[in-house]
C-alpha positions in Angstrom: 0.0 0.0 0.0 1.4 3.3 -1.0 1.7 5.9 1.7 -0.9 8.7 1.6 0.4 12.0 3.0 -1.6 13.1 6.1 -2.6 16.6 7.1 -1.2 16.0 10.5 2.4 15.4 9.5 3.8 18.9 10.1 1.7 19.3 13.3 3.1 16.1 14.7 6.7 17.2 14.1 6.0 20.6 15.6 4.4 19.0 18.7 7.4 16.6 19.1 9.7 19.6 19.4 7.6 20.9 22.3 6.6 17.9 24.3 8.5 14.8 25.5 5.6 12.5 24.8 3.2 12.3 21.9 0.0 10.1 21.9 -1.8 9.5 18.7 -5.2 8.0 19.3 -8.0 6.9 16.9 -9.8 3.8 15.6 -7.9 0.7 14.4 -6.6 0.7 10.9 -6.7 4.5 10.2 -2.9 4.8 9.9 -1.6 5.9 13.3 1.4 3.7 13.2 2.0 4.2 9.5 2.0 8.0 10.0 4.5 7.9 12.9 6.7 5.3 11.2 6.8 7.6 8.1 8.0 10.5 10.3 10.4 8.4 12.3 14.1 9.0 11.9 16.4 6.0 11.7 17.5 6.5 15.3 14.0 5.9 16.8 13.2 2.4 18.0 9.9 0.8 17.1 8.1 -1.7 19.3 4.5 -2.9 19.1 2.7 -4.2 22.2 0.5 -6.4 19.9 3.5 -8.8 20.2 2.7 -11.0 23.2 6.3 -11.4 24.4 7.0 -7.7 24.4 3.6 -7.0 26.0 4.4 -9.4 28.8 7.8 -7.7 29.3 6.3 -4.3 29.4 3.7 -5.3 32.0 6.0 -7.5 34.2 9.2 -5.5 34.0 8.6 -2.1 32.6 12.0 -0.8 33.7 13.8 -3.6 31.7 11.5 -2.9 28.7 12.6 0.7 28.6 16.3 -0.4 28.8 15.8 -2.7 25.9 13.9 -0.1 23.9 15.4 3.2 25.0 14.2 6.6 23.8 13.7 7.9 21.2 11.1 5.2 20.8 7.8 4.6 19.1 5.6 2.3 21.2 2.5 1.0 19.4 -0.8 0.2 21.3 0.3 1.6 24.6 -3.1 0.7 26.2 -1.9 -2.9 26.6 0.8 -1.9 29.1 -0.5 0.9 31.4 2.3 0.0 33.9 4.8 1.6 31.5 3.4 5.1 32.0 4.9 5.8 35.5 8.3 4.7 34.2 8.0 6.8 31.1 7.1 9.7 33.4 10.2 9.1 35.5 12.5 9.1 32.4 10.8 12.2 31.0 11.2 14.1 34.3 14.8 13.0 34.5 15.8 14.0 31.0 13.2 16.4 29.7 14.1 15.5 26.1 11.5 16.7 23.5 10.0 13.9 21.4 11.5 11.1 23.5 8.3 8.9 23.4 5.9 8.5 20.5 2.9 6.4 21.5 -0.2 5.1 19.7 -3.5 3.9 21.2 -6.6 2.6 19.6 -8.9 3.1 22.6 -9.4 6.7 23.6 -10.9 6.0 27.0 -8.2 3.8 28.5 -5.3 5.4 26.8 -6.4 9.0 27.5 -7.3 8.2 31.1 -3.9 6.7 31.9 -1.9 9.3 30.0 -3.7 12.4 31.3 -3.4 11.1 34.9 0.2 10.1 34.7 1.7 12.4 32.1 -0.2 15.6 32.6 1.6 18.6 31.1 4.2 16.3 29.4 2.1 14.8 26.5 0.6 16.2 23.3 -2.7 14.4 22.5 -3.4 13.9 18.8 -6.5 12.3 17.3 -6.4 10.7 13.9 -9.4 9.4 11.9 -9.6 7.8 8.5 -8.5 9.6 5.4 -10.3 12.9 4.7 -11.5 13.4 1.1 -8.6 15.8 0.5 -6.1 13.2 1.8 -7.7 10.4 -0.2 -7.5 12.5 -3.4 -4.0 13.7 -2.6 -5.2 17.3 -2.8 -3.6 19.9 -0.5 -4.8 19.0 3.0 -2.7 21.4 5.1 -5.3 24.1 4.8 -7.3 26.0 7.4 -10.0 24.0 9.1 -13.4 24.3 7.5 -15.3 27.5 8.1 -17.8 29.1 5.7 -15.9 32.4 5.5 -15.0 33.9 2.2 -11.3 33.4 2.6 -11.4 29.8 3.7 -14.0 28.8 1.1 -11.9 30.4 -1.6 -8.8 28.5 -0.5 -10.7 25.2 -0.5 -12.3 25.8 -3.9 -8.8 26.2 -5.4 -8.5 22.4 -5.3 -12.0 21.0 -5.2 -13.0 17.3 -5.3 -15.8 15.6 -7.2 -19.3 16.8 -6.3 -21.6 14.6 -8.5 -24.0 12.2 -6.9 -22.2 9.0 -8.1 -18.7 10.0 -7.1 -19.8 11.3 -3.7 -21.8 8.2 -2.8 -19.1 5.9 -4.0 -16.8 7.6 -1.4 -19.5 7.5 1.3 -20.2 3.8 0.7 -16.5 2.9 0.6 -15.6 4.8 3.7 -12.3 6.3 4.8 -10.0 3.4 5.9 -6.7 3.6 4.1 -6.7 -0.1 3.3 -9.9 0.4 1.2 -9.1 3.8 -0.2 -5.5 3.5 -1.1 -4.5 -0.1 -0.3 -4.7 -3.6 -1.6 -8.2 -4.5 -0.2 -10.8 -4.7 -2.9 -13.5 -6.7 -1.0 -15.2 -3.9 1.0 -17.7 -6.3 2.7 -14.9 -8.7 3.8 -12.9 -5.8 5.2 -15.8 -4.4 7.3 -16.9 -7.9 8.4 -13.4 -8.6 9.7 -12.9 -5.2 11.1 -16.2 -5.5 13.1 -15.2 -8.9 14.5 -11.8 -7.5 15.6 -13.5 -4.5 17.2 -16.0 -6.7 19.1 -13.5 -9.2 20.2 -10.7 -6.8 21.3 -11.7 -3.2 21.8 -15.2 -3.7 23.2 -13.9 -6.4 25.5 -11.1 -4.2 26.7 -13.1 -1.0 27.2 -15.9 -2.6 29.2 -17.4 -5.9 30.0 -20.1 -6.7 27.4 -21.6 -10.0 28.3 -23.7 -10.4 25.2 -21.7 -9.5 22.1 -24.7 -10.3 19.8 -26.8 -7.8 21.7 -24.0 -5.3 21.4 -23.8 -5.9 17.6 -27.6 -5.3 17.4 -27.1 -2.1 19.3 -24.3 -1.0 16.9 -26.5 -1.7 13.9 -29.4 0.2 15.5 -27.2 3.2 16.2 -26.0 3.1 12.6 -29.6 3.3 11.4 -30.0 6.5 13.4 -27.0 8.4 12.2 -27.8 12.1 11.6 -30.8 11.9 14.0 -31.5 13.2 17.5 -30.4 10.6 20.0 -33.4 8.9 21.7 -31.7 6.6 24.2 -35.0 5.1 25.4 -36.1 4.2 21.9 -32.7 2.8 21.0 -32.6 0.7 24.2 -36.1 -0.6 23.6 -35.4 -1.6 20.0 -32.4 -3.7 21.1 -34.1 -5.0 24.2 -31.6 -3.7 26.8 -31.9 -1.3 29.7 -31.4 2.4 29.3 -28.3 2.3 31.6 -26.8 -0.5 29.5 -27.6 1.5 26.3 -25.9 4.6 27.8 -22.8 2.6 28.8 -22.6 1.0 25.3 -23.0 4.4 23.7 -20.0 5.6 25.7 -18.0 2.6 24.4 -18.8 3.6 20.8 -17.9 7.2 21.4 -14.7 6.2 23.3 -13.5 3.9 20.5 -14.2 6.6 17.8 -17.0 4.8 16.1 -19.4 7.7 16.5 -19.5 11.3 17.5 -22.2 13.0 19.6 -22.8 16.5 18.3 -24.1 18.7 21.0 -26.8 21.3 20.6 -26.0 25.0 20.8 -27.2 26.7 23.9 -27.7 30.5 23.8 -29.3 33.0 26.0 -32.7 31.6 25.2 -31.8 28.1 26.2 -35.2 27.2 27.5 -36.6 27.1 23.9 -33.7 25.1 22.5 -33.6 21.3 22.1 -30.9 19.9 24.4 -30.6 16.3 23.0 -27.4 15.6 21.0 -27.4 14.2 17.5 -25.6 11.0 16.7 -23.1 10.7 13.8 -20.9 7.8 12.7 -17.3 8.9 12.0 -16.9 6.4 9.1 -19.8 6.3 6.6 -18.5 3.1 5.0 -18.8 1.2 8.3 -22.2 2.9 8.9 -23.4 1.8 5.4 -22.1 -1.8 6.0 -24.0 -2.0 9.3 -27.2 -0.9 7.7 -26.9 -3.4 4.8 -26.6 -1.1 1.8 -25.1 -3.3 -0.9 -24.0 -0.7 -3.4 -23.4 3.0 -3.6 -26.4 3.3 -6.0 -28.9 1.8 -3.6 -27.5 3.9 -0.8 -27.9 7.1 -2.9 -31.5 6.3 -3.7 -32.5 4.9 -0.4 -34.1 6.3 2.8 -30.7 7.0 4.4 -29.3 9.1 1.5 -29.9 12.4 3.2 -28.7 11.5 6.7 -25.6 9.6 5.4 -24.6 12.6 3.3 -25.0 14.8 6.4 -23.0 12.3 8.4 -20.2 12.4 5.8 -20.1 16.2 5.9 -19.9 16.3 9.7 -17.1 13.7 9.7 -15.2 15.8 7.1 -15.6 18.9 9.2 -14.4 17.2 12.3 -11.3 15.8 10.4 -10.5 19.2 9.1 -10.0 20.3 12.7 -8.6 17.2 14.4 -6.1 16.6 11.6 -4.7 20.1 12.1 -4.5 19.8 15.9 -7.4 22.2 16.4 -10.4 21.7 18.6 -13.6 22.3 16.8 -16.4 24.2 18.4 -19.2 22.6 16.4 -22.8 22.3 17.3 -26.3 22.0 15.7 -29.3 24.3 16.3 -32.8 23.2 16.8 -35.6 25.0 18.7 -39.1 24.1 19.8 -40.5 26.1 16.9 -39.1 23.6 14.5 -36.3 25.7 13.2 -33.1 23.6 12.6 -29.6 24.2 11.3 -27.4 21.2 10.7 -24.1 22.7 11.8 -23.1 25.8 13.8 -19.4 26.5 13.9 -18.3 29.0 16.5 -15.1 31.0 16.2 -14.0 34.2 17.9 -17.4 34.9 19.2 -19.2 34.5 15.8 -21.6 31.7 14.8 -21.3 30.3 11.2 -24.3 28.3 10.0 -24.1 25.4 7.6 -26.9 23.3 6.0 -26.4 20.1 4.1 -28.8 19.3 1.2 -29.0 16.2 -1.0 -29.8 18.3 -4.1 -27.9 19.9 -7.0 -30.0 23.0 -7.7 -29.5 25.6 -4.9 -32.5 27.3 -3.4 -32.7 30.4 -1.4 -35.3 28.8 0.9 -32.7 26.5 2.3 -31.3 29.4 4.3 -34.6 30.4 6.0 -33.6 28.8 9.3 -30.5 30.9 9.5 -32.6 33.8 10.7 -33.1 31.9 14.0 -29.6 33.0 15.0 -30.6 36.6 15.3 -30.9 37.4 19.0 -29.0 34.3 20.2 -26.2 36.5 21.5 -23.1 35.9 19.3 -23.4 37.7 16.0 -24.0 35.4 12.9 -21.3 35.2 10.4 -21.2 33.9 6.8 -23.1 30.8 6.1 -23.0 27.9 3.6 -25.2 25.2 2.2 -23.2 22.2 1.3 -24.9 20.4 -1.6 -24.3 18.7 -5.0 -24.0 21.9 -7.0 -21.2 22.0 -9.6 -19.8 25.3 -8.5 -20.2 27.9 -5.7 -23.2 30.1 -6.0 -24.4 33.0 -3.9 -27.7 32.4 -2.2 -27.7 35.8 -0.4 -25.2 38.4 0.5 -23.7 36.2 3.3 -24.6 32.7 2.2 -22.9 30.5 -0.4 -24.1 27.2 -2.0 -20.9 25.2 -1.7 -20.1 22.0 -3.7 -19.6 19.1 -1.4 -16.2 18.6 -3.2 -15.1 21.9 -1.7 -14.8 20.5 1.8 
C-alpha cells in the first residue's frame, strides 16, 4: 500500500519539538502507526505491544522494557501496558528531552485516562481518523479547518474534489479506511466484516465488559440506522431490548472507540426554547453503510438513508479538518421548539457560522430560511454555507454560499 500523506504530519513534528511525549489515538486501521513510522528517523526504535512477548515484558518488568527499547522510541498500542506510564514519566522528568516517546493507542478511554493522569503537562494528545476526502484525493490537506468564511472557502475551492452524486456516494459507501481507499483491499464487505469482528473481540472487551456480544452488535446496527438523527436513548434501548443504563454505557463505548460522535446542541441566552438532545453521527460512513446493509453506492444514494448519510459524511469531514490540524472544533447544531433547525453551527472568535447540508444539485434560497433563527441568540452570525451537489459555488444571499460538497 502506497503511503498517503496526512494533514497532521507537520503538526506532529511541531508537537514533538515541544513535548517529550506524543500520543496518537484513533480507531484501528486508520494509519496511526503508518503515520508515525513515516515520520520516524532511523535512530528511533519501534516496538509494538501487539507482540505477546513484548507486551508481557512491558507489563511485568517495565524498567527492563525501557532499557531494551530506549528513547527515542515509538511504542504501538500503549493501552496494553498501562504500567509503562509511570516509568515513562520518571524518564521524562529526569531527561526532559522533546520527542522522546511517541505512543499510539486505539482506545481513547483507557489510553487517555492513563496518559492524562500520569503524564499531565508532558504529553501532546493527537486524534487521527480515517482519510479525509482531501487526503484520499492527494489534494492539499494542510489548509485551514473548514469555516464558511469567504477566505477559507476560496482556499478550499482552489483544489475541489468531485461533487456529483455518483462519485460522492461511492466515497461515502466505501468509507475512509486507508486499506480500502489506497490499499490492496478490494472486497469492502470482507474488510468491514473482519474489522467488526476484531472490534467486538478486542476493543469492546477491553473497554468494558459486554456480556452479550450479539446484543451489542444489534445495538451497533441500530445506532448506525439512526446516524444524523437526534439521540433517543430510550427508543434505542427498547429496539435492542436492553436497559437504558446499558444503552448509555454501550453508547459511551462507541464514542470512546471513535465509532461515533455525539454532536451537542448549541445553547444560547434563550436556552429554554432550544432542544438539548445531542445528534448521533458515525465517523466512518463506510462502516455505517455496511452495518445498515446497503449493498451498493447506488442503492444507498437512492434509499431512505441518503440524506442522513450525506450529512454524516459532511460532519465527519468537518471534524477531520480540525482534528487533523490539531485544532479543537467548536461545532454544534441548532434546533428550537418552533421547528427551526440548522445542521451545523461553527463558533469561532465569538461568531456563529451556520451550515446546512442538502441532497440536491439545484440551490434554493429557501434553504437558508432557518439561519434567521440566529438573530438574538447573542453571538453575531457570520457567513453561512449550504453544502450540496451543485457543480460550482453560487451566492444564495449576501452572506450565504451554496458550496459544492467537493469543496470540503
